LUMNU-609855 format. One record per residue: residue number from 1; x, y, z of N, C-alpha, C in turn. Coordinates in nm, 3 decimals, always signed. Atoms other than C-alpha are relative to their C-alpha. Layout:
BEGIN
REC   n     n.X     n.Y     n.Z    ca.X    ca.Y    ca.Z     c.X     c.Y     c.Z
REC NUM       X       Y       Z       X       Y       Z       X       Y       Z
...
% end
This chain:
BEGIN
REC   n     n.X     n.Y     n.Z    ca.X    ca.Y    ca.Z     c.X     c.Y     c.Z
REC   1  -0.052  -0.033  +0.131  -0.089  +4.004  -1.661  -0.063  -0.093  -0.104
REC   2  +0.056  +0.078  +0.109  -0.255  +3.890  -1.983  +0.114  -0.050  -0.088
REC   3  -0.107  +0.060  +0.081  -0.029  +3.650  -2.174  -0.055  -0.044  -0.135
REC   4  +0.048  +0.049  +0.129  -0.050  +3.559  -2.543  -0.015  -0.152  +0.002
REC   5  +0.026  +0.143  +0.009  -0.197  +3.216  -2.614  +0.059  -0.052  -0.131
REC   6  -0.062  +0.058  +0.119  -0.004  +2.995  -2.855  -0.106  -0.059  -0.091
REC   7  +0.094  +0.055  +0.097  -0.188  +2.903  -3.173  +0.037  -0.144  -0.035
REC   8  -0.023  +0.132  +0.058  -0.225  +2.559  -3.321  +0.122  +0.008  -0.093
REC   9  -0.119  +0.002  +0.083  +0.100  +2.463  -3.493  +0.129  +0.018  +0.077
REC  10  -0.119  -0.012  -0.084  +0.339  +2.551  -3.210  +0.037  -0.137  +0.056
REC  11  -0.048  +0.133  -0.041  +0.551  +2.246  -3.124  -0.025  -0.028  +0.148
REC  12  +0.017  +0.019  -0.144  +0.512  +2.302  -2.749  -0.136  -0.062  +0.035
REC  13  +0.133  +0.056  -0.025  +0.143  +2.210  -2.774  -0.002  -0.152  -0.018
REC  14  -0.009  +0.145  +0.022  +0.254  +1.859  -2.873  +0.099  -0.067  +0.095
REC  15  -0.095  +0.057  -0.097  +0.502  +1.812  -2.587  -0.072  -0.056  +0.122
REC  16  +0.046  +0.048  -0.130  +0.438  +1.599  -2.282  +0.066  +0.089  +0.104
REC  17  -0.050  -0.100  -0.095  +0.474  +1.846  -1.996  +0.072  -0.063  +0.119
REC  18  -0.079  +0.043  -0.115  +0.713  +1.820  -1.702  -0.074  +0.030  +0.130
REC  19  +0.064  -0.027  -0.131  +0.599  +1.797  -1.336  +0.043  +0.136  +0.055
REC  20  -0.028  -0.128  -0.067  +0.583  +2.118  -1.133  +0.057  -0.032  +0.137
REC  21  -0.059  +0.017  -0.133  +0.809  +2.135  -0.828  -0.042  +0.116  +0.089
REC  22  +0.043  -0.102  -0.098  +0.734  +2.332  -0.510  +0.081  +0.128  -0.019
REC  23  -0.085  -0.118  +0.014  +1.024  +2.566  -0.587  -0.003  +0.059  -0.142
REC  24  +0.010  -0.056  +0.135  +0.908  +2.646  -0.943  -0.004  +0.153  +0.011
REC  25  -0.009  -0.146  -0.016  +0.998  +3.016  -0.990  -0.131  +0.073  -0.029
REC  26  +0.117  -0.088  +0.013  +0.711  +3.259  -0.937  -0.126  -0.075  -0.044
REC  27  +0.114  +0.084  +0.036  +0.448  +2.986  -0.954  -0.133  +0.071  +0.023
REC  28  +0.126  -0.068  -0.029  +0.176  +3.192  -0.787  -0.030  +0.110  -0.102
REC  29  +0.020  -0.104  +0.102  +0.228  +3.479  -1.032  -0.041  -0.063  -0.132
REC  30  +0.036  +0.069  +0.123  +0.213  +3.235  -1.322  -0.146  -0.045  +0.003
REC  31  +0.139  +0.046  -0.013  -0.114  +3.086  -1.193  -0.096  +0.119  -0.012
REC  32  +0.085  -0.121  +0.011  -0.264  +3.435  -1.147  -0.008  +0.047  -0.144
REC  33  -0.002  -0.044  +0.140  -0.157  +3.528  -1.501  -0.081  -0.093  -0.089
REC  34  +0.081  +0.095  +0.078  -0.316  +3.210  -1.636  -0.148  +0.027  +0.018
REC  35  +0.142  -0.032  -0.022  -0.648  +3.296  -1.472  -0.039  +0.127  -0.077
REC  36  +0.030  -0.126  +0.070  -0.635  +3.653  -1.609  -0.007  -0.023  -0.151
REC  37  -0.005  +0.028  +0.144  -0.542  +3.525  -1.956  -0.123  -0.078  -0.044
REC  38  +0.116  +0.082  +0.035  -0.818  +3.263  -1.957  -0.128  +0.084  -0.001
REC  39  +0.121  -0.082  -0.007  -1.086  +3.511  -1.846  -0.003  +0.104  -0.112
REC  40  -0.006  -0.099  +0.108  -0.967  +3.771  -2.099  -0.043  -0.062  -0.133
REC  41  +0.034  +0.070  +0.123  -1.010  +3.509  -2.373  -0.139  -0.063  +0.006
REC  42  +0.134  +0.055  -0.019  -1.354  +3.414  -2.237  +0.001  -0.153  -0.006
REC  43  -0.013  +0.146  -0.002  -1.237  +3.057  -2.180  -0.049  -0.059  +0.130
REC  44  +0.039  +0.072  -0.122  -1.328  +2.793  -1.925  +0.115  -0.084  +0.053
REC  45  -0.118  +0.074  -0.044  -0.984  +2.631  -1.902  +0.121  +0.046  -0.079
REC  46  -0.123  -0.037  +0.067  -0.622  +2.697  -1.987  +0.114  -0.081  +0.059
REC  47  -0.117  +0.075  -0.043  -0.308  +2.484  -1.971  +0.124  +0.086  -0.016
REC  48  -0.123  -0.079  +0.005  +0.039  +2.624  -1.906  +0.071  -0.012  -0.134
REC  49  -0.065  +0.015  +0.131  +0.164  +2.481  -2.236  -0.058  +0.096  -0.103
REC  50  +0.063  -0.093  +0.095  -0.081  +2.711  -2.415  +0.057  +0.141  +0.010
REC  51  -0.067  -0.129  -0.011  +0.116  +3.009  -2.286  +0.152  -0.019  -0.004
REC  52  -0.142  +0.023  +0.023  +0.453  +2.851  -2.362  +0.077  -0.060  +0.115
REC  53  -0.068  +0.062  -0.114  +0.528  +2.678  -2.031  -0.034  -0.150  +0.002
REC  54  +0.029  +0.144  +0.008  +0.559  +2.298  -2.076  +0.004  -0.070  +0.135
REC  55  +0.008  +0.061  -0.133  +0.467  +2.211  -1.718  -0.143  -0.051  +0.023
REC  56  +0.128  +0.066  -0.025  +0.184  +2.000  -1.578  -0.086  +0.087  +0.092
REC  57  +0.080  -0.098  -0.073  -0.041  +2.285  -1.473  -0.112  +0.048  -0.090
REC  58  +0.112  -0.060  +0.073  -0.388  +2.395  -1.581  -0.103  +0.053  +0.098
REC  59  +0.108  -0.058  -0.080  -0.685  +2.593  -1.455  -0.133  -0.028  -0.070
REC  60  +0.134  +0.027  +0.053  -1.056  +2.520  -1.497  -0.103  +0.078  +0.082
REC  61  +0.113  -0.067  -0.066  -1.365  +2.729  -1.418  -0.129  -0.038  -0.072
REC  62  +0.128  +0.042  +0.059  -1.698  +2.559  -1.489  -0.118  +0.071  +0.065
REC  63  +0.110  -0.070  -0.068  -1.901  +2.786  -1.258  -0.077  +0.094  -0.093
REC  64  +0.077  -0.086  +0.091  -1.988  +3.048  -1.525  -0.088  -0.079  -0.096
REC  65  +0.081  +0.083  +0.088  -2.109  +2.768  -1.751  -0.127  -0.042  +0.072
REC  66  +0.117  +0.037  -0.080  -2.339  +2.645  -1.474  -0.095  +0.119  +0.013
REC  67  +0.084  -0.119  -0.022  -2.463  +2.999  -1.407  -0.073  +0.043  -0.128
REC  68  +0.061  -0.043  +0.127  -2.534  +3.065  -1.777  -0.097  -0.101  -0.059
REC  69  +0.089  +0.103  +0.052  -2.720  +2.739  -1.835  -0.141  +0.016  +0.056
REC  70  +0.137  +0.006  -0.048  -3.096  +2.703  -1.810  -0.010  -0.117  +0.099
REC  71  +0.020  +0.111  -0.095  -3.237  +2.468  -1.545  +0.006  -0.134  -0.072
REC  72  -0.002  +0.124  +0.078  -3.283  +2.203  -1.814  +0.143  -0.038  -0.038
REC  73  -0.140  +0.027  +0.036  -2.921  +2.237  -1.932  +0.082  -0.040  +0.122
REC  74  -0.072  +0.037  -0.123  -2.794  +2.224  -1.575  -0.023  -0.146  +0.036
REC  75  +0.030  +0.139  -0.036  -2.972  +1.896  -1.511  +0.059  -0.098  -0.102
REC  76  -0.058  +0.086  +0.104  -2.832  +1.759  -1.838  +0.152  -0.009  +0.008
REC  77  -0.145  -0.007  +0.006  -2.468  +1.868  -1.804  +0.071  -0.003  +0.135
REC  78  -0.060  +0.001  -0.134  -2.409  +1.883  -1.427  -0.073  -0.101  +0.088
REC  79  +0.066  +0.091  -0.095  -2.474  +1.609  -1.169  -0.074  +0.081  +0.106
REC  80  +0.078  -0.070  -0.102  -2.728  +1.701  -0.901  +0.091  +0.045  +0.114
REC  81  -0.079  -0.056  -0.109  -2.573  +1.927  -0.638  +0.133  +0.060  -0.045
REC  82  -0.126  -0.053  +0.054  -2.278  +2.022  -0.862  -0.027  +0.134  -0.067
REC  83  +0.017  -0.133  +0.059  -2.255  +2.393  -0.942  +0.128  +0.048  -0.069
REC  84  -0.123  -0.033  +0.069  -1.914  +2.379  -1.108  +0.115  +0.024  +0.097
REC  85  -0.122  -0.021  -0.080  -1.559  +2.443  -0.988  +0.078  +0.118  -0.056
REC  86  -0.104  -0.093  +0.041  -1.292  +2.712  -1.000  +0.125  -0.054  +0.066
REC  87  -0.109  +0.077  -0.061  -0.974  +2.513  -0.951  +0.127  +0.004  -0.083
REC  88  -0.133  +0.012  +0.058  -0.602  +2.502  -1.021  +0.045  -0.145  +0.016
REC  89  -0.045  +0.140  -0.001  -0.460  +2.159  -1.111  +0.150  -0.004  -0.028
REC  90  -0.145  +0.015  +0.013  -0.089  +2.096  -1.052  +0.032  -0.149  +0.002
REC  91  -0.042  +0.141  +0.009  +0.064  +1.761  -1.155  -0.119  -0.096  +0.003
REC  92  +0.122  +0.083  +0.002  -0.282  +1.619  -1.226  +0.026  -0.132  -0.070
REC  93  -0.006  +0.134  +0.060  -0.322  +1.252  -1.306  -0.140  -0.057  +0.005
REC  94  +0.131  +0.065  +0.001  -0.647  +1.091  -1.416  +0.022  -0.145  +0.039
REC  95  -0.023  +0.135  -0.053  -0.658  +0.772  -1.210  -0.108  -0.098  -0.044
REC  96  +0.106  +0.088  +0.049  -0.988  +0.639  -1.343  -0.091  +0.076  -0.096
REC  97  +0.101  -0.049  +0.094  -1.213  +0.695  -1.641  -0.115  -0.100  +0.005
REC  98  +0.114  +0.091  -0.015  -1.560  +0.551  -1.586  -0.057  -0.036  -0.138
REC  99  +0.046  +0.057  +0.128  -1.735  +0.348  -1.856  -0.094  +0.090  -0.079
REC 100  +0.100  -0.080  +0.072  -2.023  +0.580  -1.938  +0.067  +0.116  -0.074
REC 101  -0.056  -0.109  +0.080  -1.929  +0.817  -2.221  -0.112  +0.085  -0.058
REC 102  +0.096  -0.089  +0.066  -2.101  +1.108  -2.393  +0.076  +0.090  -0.097
REC 103  -0.057  -0.083  +0.105  -2.041  +1.331  -2.690  -0.050  +0.143  +0.015
REC 104  +0.040  -0.141  -0.003  -2.040  +1.709  -2.684  +0.104  +0.081  -0.077
REC 105  -0.087  -0.086  +0.078  -1.887  +1.996  -2.875  +0.110  +0.060  +0.086
REC 106  -0.113  -0.062  -0.068  -1.543  +2.122  -2.777  +0.068  +0.099  -0.092
REC 107  -0.084  -0.095  +0.070  -1.330  +2.415  -2.878  +0.127  +0.018  +0.081
REC 108  -0.128  -0.018  -0.069  -0.986  +2.537  -2.775  +0.049  +0.142  -0.029
REC 109  -0.050  -0.136  +0.018  -0.836  +2.881  -2.719  +0.119  +0.006  -0.095
REC 110  -0.112  +0.006  +0.094  -0.534  +2.770  -2.924  -0.046  -0.029  -0.144
REC 111  +0.056  +0.032  +0.132  -0.763  +2.671  -3.213  -0.132  +0.077  -0.015
REC 112  +0.124  -0.079  +0.000  -1.012  +2.960  -3.229  -0.087  -0.025  -0.122
REC 113  +0.105  +0.008  +0.103  -1.332  +2.939  -3.433  -0.035  -0.142  -0.043
REC 114  +0.033  +0.139  +0.034  -1.330  +2.558  -3.460  -0.061  -0.070  +0.120
REC 115  +0.065  +0.079  -0.103  -1.566  +2.339  -3.261  -0.044  -0.132  -0.062
REC 116  +0.040  +0.132  +0.049  -1.623  +1.967  -3.303  -0.043  -0.087  +0.117
REC 117  +0.047  +0.092  -0.105  -1.798  +1.689  -3.112  +0.108  -0.102  +0.031
REC 118  -0.099  +0.094  -0.050  -1.573  +1.470  -2.900  -0.067  -0.090  +0.103
REC 119  +0.054  +0.094  -0.098  -1.665  +1.157  -2.704  +0.100  -0.014  +0.115
REC 120  -0.084  +0.012  -0.120  -1.531  +1.144  -2.347  -0.080  -0.069  +0.111
REC 121  +0.069  +0.055  -0.116  -1.610  +0.965  -2.020  -0.081  +0.108  +0.073
REC 122  +0.084  -0.091  -0.077  -1.891  +1.125  -1.818  +0.064  +0.033  +0.134
REC 123  -0.061  -0.020  -0.132  -1.698  +1.079  -1.491  +0.145  -0.047  +0.000
REC 124  -0.141  +0.034  -0.016  -1.331  +1.069  -1.396  +0.041  +0.019  +0.146
REC 125  -0.066  -0.025  -0.129  -1.120  +1.041  -1.081  +0.133  +0.065  -0.030
REC 126  -0.124  -0.074  +0.025  -0.829  +1.283  -1.059  +0.077  +0.019  +0.130
REC 127  -0.091  -0.035  -0.109  -0.532  +1.309  -0.825  +0.077  +0.123  -0.046
REC 128  -0.073  -0.122  +0.038  -0.372  +1.654  -0.824  +0.037  +0.076  +0.125
REC 129  -0.036  -0.092  -0.107  -0.220  +1.924  -0.609  -0.063  +0.134  -0.033
REC 130  +0.060  -0.131  +0.027  -0.406  +2.253  -0.572  +0.108  +0.108  +0.009
REC 131  -0.101  -0.106  +0.006  -0.235  +2.592  -0.586  +0.070  +0.023  +0.133
REC 132  -0.065  -0.010  -0.132  -0.155  +2.570  -0.212  +0.084  -0.124  +0.029
REC 133  -0.075  +0.125  -0.007  +0.022  +2.238  -0.277  -0.062  -0.098  +0.101
REC 134  +0.075  +0.099  -0.078  -0.248  +2.043  -0.093  -0.044  -0.109  -0.097
REC 135  +0.037  +0.111  +0.089  -0.298  +1.697  -0.245  -0.151  -0.023  +0.004
REC 136  +0.143  +0.023  +0.014  -0.650  +1.626  -0.372  -0.022  -0.130  -0.078
REC 137  +0.042  +0.118  +0.078  -0.824  +1.312  -0.498  -0.152  +0.011  -0.008
REC 138  +0.143  -0.029  +0.013  -1.168  +1.389  -0.638  -0.058  -0.066  -0.125
REC 139  +0.074  +0.048  +0.116  -1.431  +1.256  -0.875  -0.077  +0.117  -0.059
REC 140  +0.072  -0.106  +0.071  -1.573  +1.494  -1.136  -0.085  -0.064  -0.108
REC 141  +0.091  +0.053  +0.102  -1.861  +1.441  -1.376  -0.051  +0.112  -0.088
REC 142  +0.067  -0.094  +0.089  -2.043  +1.605  -1.663  +0.095  +0.097  -0.069
REC 143  -0.076  -0.101  +0.075  -1.919  +1.925  -1.823  +0.131  +0.034  +0.070
REC 144  -0.124  -0.027  -0.074  -1.663  +1.982  -1.545  +0.104  -0.106  -0.033
REC 145  -0.093  +0.109  +0.035  -1.507  +1.640  -1.614  +0.051  +0.017  -0.142
REC 146  -0.042  -0.023  +0.139  -1.500  +1.724  -1.985  +0.107  +0.109  -0.006
REC 147  -0.097  -0.109  -0.001  -1.318  +2.052  -1.920  +0.135  -0.047  +0.055
REC 148  -0.123  +0.051  -0.061  -1.064  +1.878  -1.695  +0.073  -0.092  -0.098
REC 149  -0.063  +0.092  +0.095  -1.002  +1.604  -1.952  +0.065  +0.075  -0.116
REC 150  -0.054  -0.081  +0.111  -0.951  +1.863  -2.227  +0.132  +0.064  +0.041
REC 151  -0.123  -0.067  -0.046  -0.694  +2.057  -2.021  +0.108  -0.101  +0.037
REC 152  -0.096  +0.105  -0.033  -0.529  +1.741  -1.889  +0.069  -0.050  -0.127
REC 153  -0.057  +0.043  +0.128  -0.481  +1.632  -2.251  +0.111  +0.095  -0.045
REC 154  -0.105  -0.096  +0.037  -0.283  +1.953  -2.311  +0.132  -0.035  +0.070
REC 155  -0.123  +0.034  -0.073  -0.035  +1.840  -2.043  +0.066  -0.125  -0.057
REC 156  -0.052  +0.122  +0.061  +0.009  +1.517  -2.241  +0.035  +0.021  -0.148
REC 157  -0.030  -0.029  +0.141  +0.061  +1.690  -2.578  -0.111  -0.042  -0.095
REC 158  +0.116  +0.046  +0.079  -0.287  +1.588  -2.698  -0.096  +0.116  -0.020
REC 159  +0.103  -0.100  +0.030  -0.539  +1.817  -2.869  -0.132  -0.071  -0.028
REC 160  +0.130  +0.066  +0.023  -0.911  +1.750  -2.900  -0.014  -0.046  -0.145
REC 161  +0.002  +0.042  +0.141  -0.854  +1.724  -3.277  +0.042  -0.145  -0.017
REC 162  -0.051  +0.137  +0.010  -0.678  +1.394  -3.212  -0.109  -0.105  +0.016
REC 163  +0.111  +0.093  -0.019  -1.013  +1.235  -3.124  -0.093  -0.006  -0.122
REC 164  +0.088  -0.006  +0.116  -1.171  +1.321  -3.459  +0.036  -0.109  -0.100
REC 165  -0.023  +0.097  +0.106  -1.210  +1.080  -3.745  +0.100  +0.057  -0.102
REC 166  -0.100  -0.049  +0.096  -0.926  +1.100  -4.004  -0.059  +0.087  -0.112
REC 167  +0.061  -0.078  +0.107  -1.162  +1.228  -4.275  -0.038  +0.139  +0.048
REC 168  +0.037  -0.130  -0.058  -1.292  +1.506  -4.047  +0.124  +0.087  +0.015
REC 169  -0.125  -0.075  -0.017  -0.936  +1.610  -3.964  +0.053  +0.048  -0.135
REC 170  -0.048  -0.036  +0.134  -0.844  +1.608  -4.333  -0.076  +0.122  -0.053
REC 171  +0.083  -0.110  +0.047  -1.135  +1.843  -4.406  +0.031  +0.132  +0.073
REC 172  -0.032  -0.119  -0.078  -1.008  +2.085  -4.139  +0.139  +0.056  -0.031
REC 173  -0.141  -0.037  +0.021  -0.650  +2.107  -4.271  +0.020  +0.144  -0.045
REC 174  -0.021  -0.137  +0.050  -0.689  +2.435  -4.461  -0.033  +0.103  +0.108
REC 175  +0.035  -0.092  -0.110  -0.862  +2.603  -4.164  +0.111  +0.001  +0.105
REC 176  -0.107  +0.009  -0.100  -0.590  +2.478  -3.930  +0.125  +0.072  -0.046
REC 177  -0.115  -0.074  +0.054  -0.319  +2.616  -4.159  -0.020  +0.150  +0.018
REC 178  +0.029  -0.143  -0.016  -0.490  +2.957  -4.155  +0.016  +0.043  +0.146
REC 179  -0.012  -0.031  -0.143  -0.514  +2.949  -3.774  +0.147  +0.007  +0.040
REC 180  -0.141  +0.005  -0.041  -0.147  +2.852  -3.735  +0.078  +0.121  -0.052
REC 181  -0.070  -0.115  +0.059  -0.040  +3.144  -3.960  -0.058  +0.134  +0.045
REC 182  +0.058  -0.124  -0.050  -0.262  +3.398  -3.786  -0.101  +0.064  -0.092
REC 183  +0.102  -0.054  +0.091  -0.513  +3.442  -4.067  -0.138  -0.022  +0.059
REC 184  +0.124  +0.016  -0.074  -0.794  +3.464  -3.818  -0.017  +0.120  +0.093
REC 185  +0.026  -0.113  -0.089  -0.960  +3.733  -3.608  -0.040  -0.052  +0.138
REC 186  +0.032  +0.038  -0.138  -0.957  +3.686  -3.230  +0.000  +0.125  +0.087
REC 187  +0.008  -0.118  -0.088  -1.036  +3.922  -2.944  +0.088  -0.015  +0.124
REC 188  -0.097  +0.014  -0.110  -0.747  +3.809  -2.721  +0.139  -0.018  -0.061
REC 189  -0.136  +0.009  +0.054  -0.368  +3.815  -2.761  +0.040  -0.145  -0.030
REC 190  -0.049  +0.132  +0.038  -0.220  +3.518  -2.947  +0.140  +0.013  -0.061
REC 191  -0.129  +0.008  +0.068  +0.122  +3.413  -3.071  -0.011  -0.107  -0.106
REC 192  +0.015  +0.093  +0.111  +0.117  +3.252  -3.412  +0.134  -0.052  -0.045
REC 193  -0.122  +0.062  +0.049  +0.371  +3.023  -3.570  +0.058  +0.083  -0.114
REC 194  -0.063  -0.081  +0.107  +0.623  +3.198  -3.795  +0.028  -0.087  -0.120
% end
């Protein structure tokens, strides 16, 4: 089922999300719906808070990005041997952020039409539970690590806009107001603030 994505301005996007328990009602259906919603919106990641569920759950698919990149882009954005992931992250926790950082453009399905450069660590270590409730502890790098960090931030009530310089954010205020009120054209279902 395709679910509407909450626009910038909804209070839930600023909430720190609650852990997911094994007995969370219809968790598998929710995860399936998140994948369908993300793909319908042509996204590479989606957090549960973006569809109105303030729980520590997100999905990331960096494989299409790898497939669509040229050989040169692959070597720049993906570590050697990495072809991307298609993964569900439940109760994720970033346990380490490595020193090396890099800047790249980010966007967000809740903030359509806006993209800005954000500096993030190139590599991270993450502890999480997959959709089968198997515990994982993995290191991710490059564009995949960026996608995970972006979605993880959603579970903490953080948006990529929070990393921008105050002047840059000030210049975006009128655009953000328009997005929050629905004065924007998107090709996927959204719920705007009233």
